C-alpha positions in Angstrom: 0.8 -14.4 8.7 0.5 -13.3 12.3 -2.1 -15.1 14.4 -4.6 -13.0 16.4 -5.3 -14.0 20.0 -9.1 -14.4 20.0 -9.4 -13.6 23.7 -7.6 -10.2 23.2 -9.9 -9.5 20.3 -13.0 -10.3 22.3 -11.8 -8.1 25.1 -11.1 -5.2 22.7 -14.6 -5.6 21.2 -16.1 -5.6 24.6 -14.4 -2.4 25.5 -15.4 -0.8 22.2 -19.0 -2.0 22.6 -19.1 -0.3 26.1 -17.6 2.9 24.9 -19.0 3.4 21.4 -21.9 1.0 21.1 -22.4 -2.3 19.4 -21.2 -3.0 15.8 -23.8 -1.5 13.4 -24.9 1.4 15.6 -24.4 4.9 14.4 -21.9 5.8 17.2 -19.8 2.7 16.5 -19.8 3.3 12.7 -18.6 6.9 13.4 -15.8 5.6 15.6 -14.8 3.1 13.0 -14.7 5.8 10.3 -12.6 8.1 12.4 -10.2 5.2 13.4 -9.7 4.3 9.7 -9.0 8.0 8.8 -6.5 8.2 11.6 -4.8 4.9 10.6 -4.3 5.9 7.0 -3.2 9.4 8.0 -0.5 7.9 10.3 0.8 5.6 7.5 1.1 8.6 5.1 2.7 10.8 7.7 5.3 8.1 8.7 6.3 7.5 5.1 6.5 11.3 4.4 8.8 11.7 7.4 10.9 8.7 6.4 11.5 10.4 3.0 12.4 13.6 4.8 9.6 15.5 3.0 7.7 18.4 4.6 4.0 18.7 4.3 4.6 21.7 2.0 6.9 19.6 -0.3 4.4 16.8 -0.5 1.5 19.1 -1.2 3.4 20.7 -4.1 4.3 17.2 -5.4 0.6 16.1 -5.5 -1.1 19.4 -6.2 -3.0 19.7 -2.9 -3.0 22.3 -0.2 -0.6 21.8 2.8 -3.5 22.4 5.2 -5.3 19.4 3.5 -2.2 17.2 3.9 -2.1 18.2 7.6 -5.8 17.3 8.1 -5.2 13.9 6.4 -2.3 13.2 8.7 -4.3 14.1 11.8 -7.2 11.9 10.6 -9.4 15.0 10.7 -10.8 14.7 7.2 -12.5 12.0 5.1 -10.1 12.1 2.1 -11.2 11.2 -1.4 -9.8 8.0 -2.8 -8.2 10.0 -5.7 -6.2 12.1 -3.1 -5.1 9.0 -1.3 -3.9 7.4 -4.4 -2.0 10.5 -5.5 -0.3 10.9 -2.1 0.5 7.2 -1.9 2.1 7.2 -5.3 4.1 10.4 -4.5 5.4 8.6 -1.4 6.3 5.4 -3.3 3.7 3.3 -1.6 2.1 0.4 -3.5 -1.6 -0.2 -3.2 -2.7 -3.8 -3.3 -6.3 -4.1 -4.3 -8.1 -7.5 -4.0 
């Protein structure tokens, strides 16, 4: 497992605190929510492209609208867990739940 440099993490948190507020504030919670949506969207988009699938092909495979797939990939929507699981399975991604 990769070790995290605590000083870099502290510096990142200091910057985030200054820009979005301290952990637990509404503005920081909103930032975290948007960051997570973006992160998962990027993972799905990378895998889709790796498989040479268009958004249209993926949308047909999972029964969702192409515009919804686009929003997910941009991190512009808070996708439902059921949609995430369907897309991940269609892309051959394995979900590890602990």
